[in-house]
Backbone as a printed PyTorch tensor [residue, N CA C, xyz], in Angstrom:
tensor([[[ -3.9230,  85.0210,  -6.9220],
         [ -3.0010,  83.8960,  -6.8330],
         [ -3.6640,  82.7000,  -6.1360]],

        [[ -4.3240,  82.9640,  -4.9750],
         [ -5.0280,  81.8940,  -4.2630],
         [ -5.9900,  82.5270,  -3.2700]],

        [[ -6.9680,  81.7430,  -2.8360],
         [ -7.9090,  82.1820,  -1.8130],
         [ -7.3060,  81.8530,  -0.4500]],

        [[ -6.8720,  82.8790,   0.2810],
         [ -6.1440,  82.6750,   1.5280],
         [ -6.9610,  81.8750,   2.5420]],

        [[ -8.2210,  82.2360,   2.7260],
         [ -9.0290,  81.5650,   3.7430],
         [ -9.3050,  80.1180,   3.3580]],

        [[ -9.5260,  79.8890,   2.0780],
         [ -9.7470,  78.5170,   1.6070],
         [ -8.5020,  77.6720,   1.8100]],

        [[ -7.3390,  78.2420,   1.5010],
         [ -6.0840,  77.5000,   1.6500],
         [ -5.7750,  77.2180,   3.1180]],

        [[ -6.0240,  78.1760,   3.9920],
         [ -5.7760,  77.9610,   5.4200],
         [ -6.6930,  76.8820,   5.9770]],

        [[ -7.9540,  76.9020,   5.5350],
         [ -8.9240,  75.9260,   6.0300],
         [ -8.6600,  74.5240,   5.5020]],

        [[ -7.9250,  74.4150,   4.3940],
         [ -7.6780,  73.1060,   3.7760],
         [ -6.6800,  72.2670,   4.5700]],

        [[ -5.9340,  72.8940,   5.4760],
         [ -4.8870,  72.1910,   6.2290],
         [ -5.3820,  71.8650,   7.6370]],

        [[ -5.2630,  70.5930,   8.0190],
         [ -5.5600,  70.1730,   9.3870],
         [ -4.2520,  70.1680,  10.1760]],

        [[ -4.2810,  70.7590,  11.3640],
         [ -3.0800,  70.8960,  12.1910],
         [ -3.2940,  70.2860,  13.5640]],

        [[ -2.2480,  69.6450,  14.0830],
         [ -2.3260,  69.0570,  15.4170],
         [ -0.9260,  69.0570,  16.0290]],

        [[ -0.8740,  69.1100,  17.3460],
         [  0.3960,  69.0550,  18.0780],
         [  0.2520,  68.0100,  19.1760]],

        [[  1.2190,  67.1020,  19.2750],
         [  1.1480,  66.0390,  20.2810],
         [  2.5110,  65.8330,  20.9340]],

        [[  2.4770,  65.3760,  22.1890],
         [  3.6770,  64.8900,  22.8660],
         [  3.5320,  63.3980,  23.0420]],

        [[  4.6460,  62.6780,  22.9050],
         [  4.5700,  61.2260,  23.0650],
         [  4.2690,  60.8870,  24.5250]],

        [[  3.8840,  59.6390,  24.7730],
         [  3.4620,  59.2260,  26.1130],
         [  4.5510,  59.4620,  27.1570]],

        [[  5.7850,  59.3040,  26.7600],
         [  6.8750,  59.5290,  27.7090],
         [  7.2510,  60.9830,  27.8440]],

        [[  6.6920,  61.8390,  27.0030],
         [  6.9750,  63.2620,  27.0790],
         [  8.3190,  63.6640,  26.5390]],

        [[  8.9800,  62.7650,  25.7810],
         [ 10.3300,  63.0520,  25.3190],
         [ 10.3780,  63.7570,  23.9680]],

        [[  9.3010,  63.6840,  23.1800],
         [  9.2850,  64.3210,  21.8660],
         [  8.0040,  65.1290,  21.6750]],

        [[  8.0860,  66.0650,  20.7550],
         [  6.9300,  66.8550,  20.3340],
         [  6.7820,  66.6800,  18.8260]],

        [[  5.5560,  66.4490,  18.3770],
         [  5.2990,  66.2950,  16.9430],
         [  4.2290,  67.2740,  16.4980]],

        [[  4.4720,  67.8990,  15.3640],
         [  3.3910,  68.6450,  14.7410],
         [  2.9420,  67.8530,  13.5350]],

        [[  1.6310,  67.8040,  13.3480],
         [  1.0500,  66.9840,  12.2920],
         [  0.1850,  67.8670,  11.4030]],

        [[  0.3670,  67.7080,  10.1010],
         [ -0.4240,  68.4350,   9.1200],
         [ -1.0180,  67.4430,   8.1450]],

        [[ -2.1990,  67.7500,   7.6470],
         [ -2.8150,  66.9230,   6.6200],
         [ -3.5610,  67.8240,   5.6530]],

        [[ -3.4380,  67.4990,   4.3750],
         [ -4.1720,  68.2420,   3.3460],
         [ -4.4670,  67.3060,   2.1830]],

        [[ -5.6460,  67.4620,   1.6040],
         [ -6.0590,  66.6320,   0.4830],
         [ -5.9990,  67.4350,  -0.8130]],

        [[ -5.4450,  66.7940,  -1.8430],
         [ -5.2880,  67.4320,  -3.1560],
         [ -6.0730,  66.6590,  -4.2090]],

        [[ -6.5430,  67.3840,  -5.2160],
         [ -7.2120,  66.7480,  -6.3550],
         [ -6.1410,  66.3010,  -7.3550]],

        [[ -5.4780,  65.2160,  -7.0160],
         [ -4.4030,  64.6590,  -7.8460],
         [ -4.1800,  63.2250,  -7.4120]],

        [[ -3.6680,  62.3990,  -8.3260],
         [ -3.4140,  61.0150,  -7.9420],
         [ -2.0980,  60.9170,  -7.1760]],

        [[ -1.9380,  59.8200,  -6.4610],
         [ -0.7860,  59.6570,  -5.5720],
         [  0.5310,  59.6890,  -6.3270]],

        [[  0.5740,  59.1100,  -7.5250],
         [  1.8220,  59.1070,  -8.2900],
         [  2.2690,  60.5170,  -8.6350]],

        [[  1.3130,  61.3790,  -8.9980],
         [  1.6540,  62.7670,  -9.3400],
         [  2.1300,  63.5250,  -8.1100]],

        [[  1.4350,  63.3480,  -6.9870],
         [  1.8390,  64.0290,  -5.7540],
         [  3.2160,  63.5430,  -5.3090]],

        [[  3.4300,  62.2240,  -5.3640],
         [  4.7260,  61.6720,  -4.9780],
         [  5.8400,  62.2390,  -5.8520]],

        [[  5.5850,  62.3170,  -7.1480],
         [  6.5960,  62.8420,  -8.0670],
         [  6.9000,  64.3090,  -7.7480]],

        [[  5.8790,  65.0860,  -7.4310],
         [  6.1010,  66.4890,  -7.0810],
         [  6.9350,  66.6260,  -5.8150]],

        [[  6.7560,  65.6680,  -4.8820],
         [  7.4790,  65.7040,  -3.6100],
         [  8.9220,  65.2250,  -3.7150]],

        [[  9.2320,  64.3910,  -4.7150],
         [ 10.5390,  63.7290,  -4.7360],
         [ 11.3640,  63.9760,  -5.9940]],

        [[ 10.7680,  64.4950,  -7.0390],
         [ 11.4870,  64.7000,  -8.2980],
         [ 12.3310,  65.9720,  -8.2080]],

        [[ 13.6580,  65.8650,  -8.3130],
         [ 14.5120,  67.0550,  -8.1820],
         [ 14.2740,  68.1000,  -9.2590]],

        [[ 13.6200,  67.7050, -10.3520],
         [ 13.3030,  68.6940, -11.3790],
         [ 12.0160,  69.4570, -11.0580]],

        [[ 11.1230,  68.8490, -10.2900],
         [  9.8630,  69.5090,  -9.9360],
         [  9.9430,  70.2710,  -8.6160]],

        [[ 10.7680,  69.8140,  -7.6830],
         [ 10.8300,  70.4580,  -6.3670],
         [ 11.1000,  71.9670,  -6.4360]],

        [[ 12.0200,  72.4380,  -7.2960],
         [ 12.2720,  73.8800,  -7.3360],
         [ 11.0870,  74.6980,  -7.8460]],

        [[ 10.1190,  74.0470,  -8.4740],
         [  8.9600,  74.7740,  -9.0110],
         [  7.9930,  75.2020,  -7.9110]],

        [[  8.0810,  74.5540,  -6.7280],
         [  7.1610,  74.9240,  -5.6450],
         [  7.8360,  75.0030,  -4.2770]],

        [[  9.0730,  74.4790,  -4.1600],
         [  9.7510,  74.4910,  -2.8640],
         [ 11.1470,  75.0930,  -3.0360]],

        [[ 12.1780,  74.2920,  -3.0260],
         [ 13.5490,  74.7740,  -3.1970],
         [ 14.3360,  73.7960,  -4.0660]],

        [[ 15.3600,  74.2820,  -4.7530],
         [ 16.2630,  73.3520,  -5.4540],
         [ 16.8980,  72.3930,  -4.4580]],

        [[ 17.1030,  71.1520,  -4.9070],
         [ 17.6570,  70.1270,  -4.0260],
         [ 18.8730,  69.4890,  -4.6790]],

        [[ 19.8460,  69.1250,  -3.8630],
         [ 21.0310,  68.4200,  -4.3590],
         [ 21.3740,  67.3210,  -3.3660]],

        [[ 22.2320,  66.3930,  -3.7960],
         [ 22.6830,  65.3410,  -2.8970],
         [ 22.5650,  63.9570,  -3.4950]],

        [[ 22.7450,  62.9660,  -2.6480],
         [ 22.6650,  61.5530,  -3.0210],
         [ 21.2460,  61.0860,  -2.7030]],

        [[ 20.3460,  61.2210,  -3.6780],
         [ 18.9160,  61.0720,  -3.4200],
         [ 18.4750,  59.6120,  -3.4820]],

        [[ 18.8540,  58.8710,  -2.4500],
         [ 18.4640,  57.4630,  -2.2990],
         [ 18.4690,  57.1460,  -0.8060]],

        [[ 17.9010,  55.9950,  -0.4310],
         [ 17.8790,  55.6210,   0.9830],
         [ 19.3060,  55.5390,   1.5180]],

        [[ 19.5430,  56.2080,   2.6270],
         [ 20.8790,  56.2700,   3.2120],
         [ 21.6820,  57.4470,   2.7220]],

        [[ 21.2260,  58.0940,   1.6510],
         [ 21.9210,  59.2550,   1.1080],
         [ 21.5040,  60.5300,   1.8210]],

        [[ 22.2350,  61.5950,   1.5530],
         [ 21.9270,  62.8820,   2.1580],
         [ 21.4630,  63.8590,   1.0890]],

        [[ 20.7270,  64.8670,   1.5230],
         [ 20.2150,  65.8790,   0.6010],
         [ 20.3750,  67.2520,   1.2320]],

        [[ 20.3080,  68.2790,   0.3840],
         [ 20.3630,  69.6510,   0.8690],
         [ 19.4490,  70.5130,   0.0190]],

        [[ 18.5140,  71.2050,   0.6710],
         [ 17.7000,  72.1820,  -0.0390],
         [ 18.4510,  73.5060,  -0.0630]],

        [[ 18.5330,  74.1220,  -1.2230],
         [ 19.2320,  75.3920,  -1.3650],
         [ 18.5170,  76.4670,  -0.5420]],

        [[ 19.2430,  77.0640,   0.4080],
         [ 18.6590,  78.1010,   1.2490],
         [ 17.7650,  77.5780,   2.3500]],

        [[ 17.8030,  76.2680,   2.6060],
         [ 16.9560,  75.6920,   3.6370],
         [ 17.7100,  74.5310,   4.2840]],

        [[ 16.9930,  73.6080,   4.8990],
         [ 17.6330,  72.5230,   5.6410],
         [ 18.0200,  71.3610,   4.7340]],

        [[ 18.8100,  70.4830,   5.2820],
         [ 19.1830,  69.2370,   4.6190],
         [ 19.0330,  68.1030,   5.6040]],

        [[ 19.3960,  66.9000,   5.1570],
         [ 19.2870,  65.7630,   6.0520],
         [ 19.6140,  64.4590,   5.3700]],

        [[ 19.1440,  63.3730,   5.9630],
         [ 19.3940,  62.0170,   5.4600],
         [ 18.0770,  61.3580,   5.0820]],

        [[ 18.0690,  60.6160,   4.0020],
         [ 16.8810,  59.8920,   3.5640],
         [ 16.8560,  58.5350,   4.2540]],

        [[ 15.8590,  58.3130,   5.1010],
         [ 15.7800,  57.0780,   5.8810],
         [ 14.8250,  56.0580,   5.2810]],

        [[ 13.7500,  56.5200,   4.6690],
         [ 12.7510,  55.6130,   4.1010],
         [ 12.1580,  56.2550,   2.8560]],

        [[ 11.9360,  55.4510,   1.8350],
         [ 11.3740,  55.9660,   0.5870],
         [ 10.6000,  54.8380,  -0.0890]],

        [[  9.3040,  54.7790,   0.1970],
         [  8.4400,  53.7260,  -0.3370],
         [  7.4320,  54.3690,  -1.2890]],

        [[  7.7600,  54.3900,  -2.5620],
         [  6.8880,  55.0130,  -3.5580],
         [  5.5950,  54.2220,  -3.7050]],

        [[  4.4230,  54.8660,  -3.7260],
         [  4.1880,  56.3010,  -3.5550],
         [  3.4730,  56.5900,  -2.2420]],

        [[  3.9160,  55.9600,  -1.1470],
         [  3.1450,  56.0780,   0.0930],
         [  3.8850,  56.7000,   1.2730]],

        [[  5.2040,  56.5070,   1.3790],
         [  5.8610,  56.9850,   2.5920],
         [  7.3000,  57.4340,   2.3360]],

        [[  7.6220,  58.5850,   2.9360],
         [  8.9680,  59.1460,   2.8680],
         [  9.3460,  59.6020,   4.2660]],

        [[ 10.5430,  59.2200,   4.7170],
         [ 11.0210,  59.6750,   6.0200],
         [ 12.4450,  60.1870,   5.8690]],

        [[ 12.6880,  61.3820,   6.4000],
         [ 14.0130,  61.9970,   6.3220],
         [ 14.3140,  62.6900,   7.6460]],

        [[ 15.5940,  62.9150,   7.9050],
         [ 15.9590,  63.8590,   8.9500],
         [ 15.9600,  65.2360,   8.2950]],

        [[ 15.7420,  66.2680,   9.1070],
         [ 15.5840,  67.6010,   8.5220],
         [ 16.2100,  68.6390,   9.4400]],

        [[ 17.4180,  69.0590,   9.0860],
         [ 18.1060,  70.0650,   9.8820],
         [ 18.9070,  69.5170,  11.0410]],

        [[ 18.8730,  68.2170,  11.2620],
         [ 19.6160,  67.5820,  12.3440],
         [ 19.1520,  66.1540,  12.5120]],

        [[ 19.9880,  65.2870,  13.0900],
         [ 19.6590,  63.8590,  13.1830],
         [ 18.4500,  63.5620,  14.0660]],

        [[ 18.1120,  64.4620,  14.9960],
         [ 16.9870,  64.2160,  15.8940],
         [ 15.7060,  64.9110,  15.4290]],

        [[ 15.7740,  65.5820,  14.3060],
         [ 14.6070,  66.2510,  13.7290],
         [ 14.1430,  65.4130,  12.5410]],

        [[ 12.9970,  64.7360,  12.6890],
         [ 12.5530,  63.7500,  11.7040],
         [ 11.2380,  64.1790,  11.0660]],

        [[ 11.2140,  64.1560,   9.7410],
         [ 10.0010,  64.4830,   8.9840],
         [  9.5460,  63.2270,   8.2580]],

        [[  8.2770,  62.8850,   8.4380],
         [  7.6930,  61.7440,   7.7540],
         [  6.4910,  62.2270,   6.9510]],

        [[  6.4340,  61.8110,   5.6840],
         [  5.3410,  62.1900,   4.7990],
         [  4.6450,  60.9200,   4.3300]],

        [[  3.3390,  60.8570,   4.5460],
         [  2.5530,  59.7150,   4.0940],
         [  1.5040,  60.1560,   3.0930]],

        [[  1.2730,  59.3460,   2.0660],
         [  0.2770,  59.6240,   1.0410],
         [ -0.7740,  58.5270,   1.0380]],

        [[ -2.0370,  58.9160,   0.9640],
         [ -3.1250,  57.9480,   0.8260],
         [ -4.0740,  58.4520,  -0.2490]],

        [[ -4.3990,  57.5620,  -1.1850],
         [ -5.2240,  57.9330,  -2.3360],
         [ -6.6430,  57.4250,  -2.1510]],

        [[ -7.6140,  58.2650,  -2.5130],
         [ -9.0150,  57.8880,  -2.4610],
         [ -9.7090,  58.4870,  -3.6890]],

        [[-10.0270,  57.6250,  -4.6410],
         [-10.6200,  58.1220,  -5.8780],
         [ -9.6480,  59.0110,  -6.6170]],

        [[-10.0970,  60.2270,  -6.9230],
         [ -9.2530,  61.1700,  -7.6700],
         [ -8.4810,  62.1000,  -6.7480]],

        [[ -8.4780,  61.8040,  -5.4430],
         [ -7.8210,  62.6890,  -4.4810],
         [ -6.7150,  61.9510,  -3.7180]],

        [[ -5.7390,  62.7220,  -3.2700],
         [ -4.6480,  62.1790,  -2.4590],
         [ -4.4680,  63.0530,  -1.2310]],

        [[ -4.4300,  62.4280,  -0.0700],
         [ -4.1870,  63.1500,   1.1720],
         [ -2.7200,  63.0180,   1.5490]],

        [[ -2.0970,  64.1520,   1.8330],
         [ -0.7160,  64.2000,   2.3000],
         [ -0.7310,  64.4510,   3.8010]],

        [[ -0.0900,  63.5640,   4.5620],
         [  0.0530,  63.7410,   6.0000],
         [  1.5320,  63.9240,   6.3110]],

        [[  1.8640,  65.0440,   6.9220],
         [  3.2570,  65.3600,   7.2490],
         [  3.3940,  65.4550,   8.7590]],

        [[  4.3680,  64.7280,   9.3030],
         [  4.6490,  64.7610,  10.7340],
         [  6.0960,  65.1540,  10.9510]],

        [[  6.3250,  66.1870,  11.7490],
         [  7.6810,  66.6430,  12.0630],
         [  7.8820,  66.4700,  13.5650]],

        [[  8.8090,  65.5860,  13.9260],
         [  9.0360,  65.2310,  15.3240],
         [ 10.4330,  65.6570,  15.7660]],

        [[ 10.4820,  66.3090,  16.9280],
         [ 11.7710,  66.7310,  17.4920],
         [ 11.7790,  66.4050,  18.9840]],

        [[ 12.9650,  66.3120,  19.5960],
         [ 13.0260,  66.1040,  21.0460],
         [ 12.3970,  67.2850,  21.7810]],

        [[ 11.7920,  67.0110,  22.9360],
         [ 11.2000,  68.0660,  23.7440],
         [ 12.2360,  69.1340,  24.0850]],

        [[ 13.4760,  68.7050,  24.3070],
         [ 14.5280,  69.6630,  24.6420],
         [ 14.7600,  70.6650,  23.5120]],

        [[ 14.5140,  70.2540,  22.2860],
         [ 14.6830,  71.1460,  21.1440],
         [ 13.4770,  72.0650,  20.9770]],

        [[ 12.2740,  71.5030,  21.1490],
         [ 11.0520,  72.2870,  20.9490],
         [ 10.7430,  73.1910,  22.1440]],

        [[ 11.1740,  72.7600,  23.3370],
         [ 10.8590,  73.5100,  24.5470],
         [  9.5030,  73.1140,  25.1120]],

        [[  8.5130,  73.0580,  24.2410],
         [  7.1540,  72.6530,  24.5870],
         [  6.4070,  72.4880,  23.2680]],

        [[  5.1050,  72.2300,  23.3460],
         [  4.3230,  72.1750,  22.1230],
         [  4.3410,  73.4830,  21.3600]],

        [[  4.6520,  74.5810,  22.0520],
         [  4.7180,  75.8900,  21.3890],
         [  5.8190,  75.9370,  20.3410]],

        [[  6.7680,  75.0100,  20.4190],
         [  7.8210,  74.9490,  19.4120],
         [  7.2940,  74.6940,  18.0150]],

        [[  6.0550,  74.2010,  17.9210],
         [  5.4410,  73.9970,  16.6110],
         [  5.3460,  75.3000,  15.8290]],

        [[  5.2880,  76.4260,  16.5270],
         [  5.2110,  77.7210,  15.8560],
         [  6.5060,  78.0890,  15.1390]],

        [[  7.6000,  77.4430,  15.4890],
         [  8.8680,  77.7500,  14.8340],
         [  8.9130,  77.2100,  13.4100]],

        [[  8.2070,  76.1070,  13.1540],
         [  8.2660,  75.4800,  11.8220],
         [  6.8990,  75.2610,  11.1810]],

        [[  5.8380,  75.2460,  11.9940],
         [  4.5110,  74.9590,  11.4650],
         [  4.0860,  75.8700,  10.3240]],

        [[  4.2150,  77.2060,  10.4650],
         [  3.8380,  78.0780,   9.3560],
         [  4.6550,  77.8290,   8.0960]],

        [[  5.9020,  77.4150,   8.2650],
         [  6.7180,  77.0830,   7.0920],
         [  6.1860,  75.8630,   6.3640]],

        [[  5.7570,  74.8390,   7.1330],
         [  5.1780,  73.6540,   6.4960],
         [  3.8300,  73.9860,   5.8650]],

        [[  3.0610,  74.8800,   6.4960],
         [  1.8230,  75.3250,   5.8670],
         [  2.1170,  75.9410,   4.4980]],

        [[  3.1690,  76.7780,   4.4620],
         [  3.5470,  77.4110,   3.2020],
         [  3.9700,  76.4020,   2.1460]],

        [[  4.6450,  75.3290,   2.5870],
         [  5.0530,  74.2840,   1.6440],
         [  3.8340,  73.5740,   1.0650]],

        [[  2.8430,  73.2540,   1.9170],
         [  1.6330,  72.6040,   1.4240],
         [  0.8430,  73.5280,   0.5060]],

        [[  0.8870,  74.8260,   0.7870],
         [  0.2730,  75.8060,  -0.1130],
         [  0.9550,  75.7690,  -1.4720]],

        [[  2.2840,  75.8440,  -1.4710],
         [  3.0330,  75.8280,  -2.7310],
         [  2.8120,  74.5520,  -3.5210]],

        [[  2.7530,  73.4210,  -2.8130],
         [  2.5000,  72.1460,  -3.4790],
         [  1.1390,  72.1660,  -4.1690]],

        [[  0.1350,  72.6920,  -3.4890],
         [ -1.1910,  72.7580,  -4.0770],
         [ -1.2430,  73.6300,  -5.3140]],

        [[ -0.5770,  74.7750,  -5.2730],
         [ -0.5280,  75.6650,  -6.4400],
         [  0.1420,  74.9530,  -7.6060]],

        [[  1.2410,  74.2570,  -7.3010],
         [  1.9650,  73.5250,  -8.3460],
         [  1.1110,  72.4050,  -8.9370]],

        [[  0.4180,  71.6550,  -8.1000],
         [ -0.3950,  70.5430,  -8.5900],
         [ -1.5730,  71.0260,  -9.4360]],

        [[ -1.9860,  72.2630,  -9.2200],
         [ -3.0430,  72.8360, -10.0560],
         [ -2.5170,  73.3180, -11.4090]],

        [[ -1.1930,  73.2230, -11.5880],
         [ -0.5940,  73.6370, -12.8500],
         [ -0.2440,  75.1060, -12.9250]],

        [[ -0.2750,  75.7850, -11.7690],
         [  0.0680,  77.1990, -11.7320],
         [  1.5330,  77.3510, -11.3280]],

        [[  2.1540,  78.4200, -11.7790],
         [  3.5670,  78.6600, -11.4890],
         [  3.7150,  79.3720, -10.1460]],

        [[  4.5710,  78.8460,  -9.2870],
         [  4.8580,  79.4820,  -8.0070],
         [  5.8720,  80.6020,  -8.1850]],

        [[  6.8020,  80.4290,  -9.1410],
         [  7.8640,  81.4050,  -9.3380],
         [  8.9990,  81.1730,  -8.3690]],

        [[  9.8130,  82.1870,  -8.1540],
         [ 10.9330,  82.0810,  -7.2310],
         [ 10.4020,  81.9120,  -5.8070]],

        [[ 10.7890,  80.8210,  -5.1010],
         [ 10.2410,  80.5710,  -3.7620],
         [ 10.4800,  81.7170,  -2.7810]],

        [[ 11.6540,  82.3550,  -2.8350],
         [ 11.9500,  83.4450,  -1.9070],
         [ 11.0630,  84.6480,  -2.1890]],

        [[ 10.9120,  84.9820,  -3.4650],
         [ 10.0320,  86.0900,  -3.8240],
         [  8.5960,  85.7850,  -3.4360]],

        [[  8.1670,  84.5620,  -3.6900],
         [  6.8010,  84.1790,  -3.3370],
         [  6.5860,  84.2650,  -1.8290]],

        [[  7.5770,  83.8180,  -1.0570],
         [  7.4560,  83.8340,   0.4010],
         [  7.3290,  85.2480,   0.9540]],

        [[  7.8870,  86.2220,   0.2410],
         [  7.8460,  87.6090,   0.6990],
         [  6.7170,  88.4200,   0.0690]],

        [[  5.8700,  87.7700,  -0.7300],
         [  4.7680,  88.4790,  -1.3720],
         [  3.7020,  88.8230,  -0.3350]],

        [[  2.9360,  89.8960,  -0.5620],
         [  1.8730,  90.2590,   0.3940],
         [  0.8670,  89.1400,   0.6010]],

        [[  0.5720,  88.3720,  -0.4700],
         [ -0.3960,  87.2880,  -0.3450],
         [  0.0920,  86.2140,   0.6210]],

        [[  1.3600,  85.8150,   0.4770],
         [  1.8970,  84.7560,   1.3380],
         [  2.1310,  85.2630,   2.7550]],

        [[  2.5510,  86.5190,   2.9060],
         [  2.7150,  87.0760,   4.2510],
         [  1.3680,  87.0860,   4.9800]],

        [[  0.2950,  87.4210,   4.2600],
         [ -1.0370,  87.3660,   4.8510],
         [ -1.4290,  85.9500,   5.2150]],

        [[ -1.0940,  85.0100,   4.3470],
         [ -1.3330,  83.5950,   4.6230],
         [ -0.5670,  83.1770,   5.8800]],

        [[  0.6750,  83.6200,   6.0140],
         [  1.4860,  83.2630,   7.1770],
         [  0.8720,  83.7900,   8.4750]],

        [[  0.3270,  85.0000,   8.4310],
         [ -0.3210,  85.5380,   9.6380],
         [ -1.4820,  84.6360,  10.0610]],

        [[ -2.2950,  84.2480,   9.0750],
         [ -3.4010,  83.3480,   9.3800],
         [ -2.9210,  81.9960,   9.8630]],

        [[ -1.8140,  81.5170,   9.2910],
         [ -1.2400,  80.2410,   9.6980],
         [ -0.7780,  80.2910,  11.1550]],

        [[ -0.1320,  81.3700,  11.5370],
         [  0.3310,  81.5160,  12.9190],
         [ -0.8540,  81.4570,  13.8820]],

        [[ -1.9260,  82.1590,  13.5490],
         [ -3.1100,  82.1450,  14.4140],
         [ -3.6700,  80.7320,  14.5640]],

        [[ -3.6800,  79.9760,  13.4760],
         [ -4.2270,  78.6250,  13.5250],
         [ -3.3160,  77.6700,  14.2810]],

        [[ -2.0070,  77.8850,  14.2060],
         [ -1.1020,  77.0550,  15.0010],
         [ -1.2300,  77.3900,  16.4840]],

        [[ -1.4510,  78.6600,  16.8020],
         [ -1.6870,  79.0300,  18.1970],
         [ -2.9160,  78.2830,  18.7210]],

        [[ -3.9810,  78.2260,  17.9190],
         [ -5.1930,  77.5070,  18.3200],
         [ -4.9130,  76.0140,  18.5090]],

        [[ -4.1470,  75.4260,  17.5810],
         [ -3.8460,  73.9960,  17.6590],
         [ -3.0230,  73.6720,  18.9020]],

        [[ -2.0420,  74.5100,  19.1990],
         [ -1.1990,  74.2770,  20.3770],
         [ -2.0090,  74.4340,  21.6480]],

        [[ -2.8120,  75.4970,  21.6940],
         [ -3.6250,  75.7540,  22.8780],
         [ -4.5660,  74.5840,  23.1560]],

        [[ -5.2160,  74.0690,  22.1100],
         [ -6.1620,  72.9660,  22.3010],
         [ -5.4570,  71.6510,  22.6240]],

        [[ -4.1650,  71.5420,  22.2890],
         [ -3.4220,  70.3060,  22.5560],
         [ -3.0030,  70.1820,  24.0180]],

        [[ -2.9470,  71.3070,  24.7220],
         [ -2.5230,  71.2820,  26.1170],
         [ -1.0540,  70.9780,  26.3040]],

        [[ -0.2410,  71.2500,  25.2820],
         [  1.1850,  70.9040,  25.3450],
         [  2.0750,  72.1050,  25.6700]],

        [[  1.4710,  73.2730,  25.9560],
         [  2.2740,  74.4590,  26.2590],
         [  1.4560,  75.4210,  27.1070]],

        [[  2.1410,  76.2180,  27.8890],
         [  1.4680,  77.2390,  28.6930],
         [  1.1670,  78.4530,  27.8210]],

        [[  0.2980,  79.3140,  28.3160],
         [ -0.0430,  80.5410,  27.5920],
         [  1.1980,  81.4010,  27.3930]],

        [[  2.0660,  81.4230,  28.3860],
         [  3.2940,  82.2160,  28.2850],
         [  4.2160,  81.6440,  27.2100]],

        [[  4.3470,  80.3250,  27.1550],
         [  5.1840,  79.6940,  26.1320],
         [  4.6270,  79.9570,  24.7340]],

        [[  3.3200,  79.8900,  24.5980],
         [  2.7050,  80.1390,  23.2920],
         [  2.9340,  81.5870,  22.8660]],

        [[  2.7660,  82.5180,  23.7890],
         [  2.9460,  83.9360,  23.4570],
         [  4.3840,  84.2160,  23.0130]],

        [[  5.3520,  83.6190,  23.6940],
         [  6.7510,  83.8260,  23.3170],
         [  7.0600,  83.2440,  21.9570]],

        [[  6.5620,  82.0360,  21.7010],
         [  6.8040,  81.3990,  20.4060],
         [  6.0830,  82.1540,  19.2910]],

        [[  4.9160,  82.7120,  19.5890],
         [  4.1880,  83.4750,  18.5830],
         [  4.9950,  84.6980,  18.1430]],

        [[  5.6390,  85.3530,  19.0810],
         [  6.4710,  86.5090,  18.7350],
         [  7.5850,  86.1120,  17.7710]],

        [[  8.2100,  84.9730,  18.0400],
         [  9.2730,  84.4810,  17.1580],
         [  8.7120,  84.1930,  15.7710]],

        [[  7.5450,  83.5450,  15.7160],
         [  6.9410,  83.1860,  14.4370],
         [  6.5560,  84.4330,  13.6380]],

        [[  6.0110,  85.4230,  14.3020],
         [  5.6450,  86.6700,  13.6140],
         [  6.8680,  87.3160,  12.9930]],

        [[  7.9750,  87.3590,  13.7550],
         [  9.2120,  87.9470,  13.2300],
         [  9.7660,  87.1360,  12.0760]],

        [[  9.6330,  85.8170,  12.1460],
         [ 10.2080,  84.9450,  11.1210],
         [  9.3820,  84.9030,   9.8470]],

        [[  8.0730,  84.8970,   9.9850],
         [  7.2320,  84.6100,   8.8170],
         [  6.4430,  85.7970,   8.2680]],

        [[  6.4400,  86.9300,   8.9740],
         [  5.6400,  88.0580,   8.4750],
         [  6.4310,  89.3330,   8.2770]],

        [[  7.6820,  89.3530,   8.7060],
         [  8.5180,  90.5500,   8.5200],
         [  9.3410,  90.3690,   7.2600]],

        [[  9.0660,  91.1760,   6.2320],
         [  9.7550,  91.0590,   4.9530],
         [ 11.0790,  91.7940,   5.0320]],

        [[ 12.2010,  91.1270,   4.7080],
         [ 13.5060,  91.7940,   4.8020],
         [ 13.6540,  92.8870,   3.7350]]])
């Protein structure tokens, strides 16, 4: 289906706290062999989203709300085709921003998910959602290559993706540790939550 180590290495991960210490952001970046218009369409077209992520419904315009089936919903705050998308995700204080930059035949996707420090607890809170975003970037890449992801829930529970999730958790632990935004105890506790969430098949 995919080369796990290659896919894990393709994603750049970072965790930061703002200067005032009030928010925590996890940042991901990955480059795809596709033009920006195609990547943007895959990210925003309600007919393509279920092929690699989840079915979506709602009022899909700036100021409108959306809901992913079996996942989070939110409000669309910014939509500048084909470079920038900003939405709330799971709550008004949880903000996801996606930026696209094209270079030749490649497009880099940068995703930033920012939440209040009170919600994340520390930089270790990145482990609660980081592996999920890694999985989304994996699915997007498979889709852009023209391969079928299949049912997202089944794919998420496949041995290949569970193995990918284990590797993703380890890499987020490294990113958090190097960021200095959490104690070893906080990272260990968040890692336990992530292992239960992303590697235990129901």
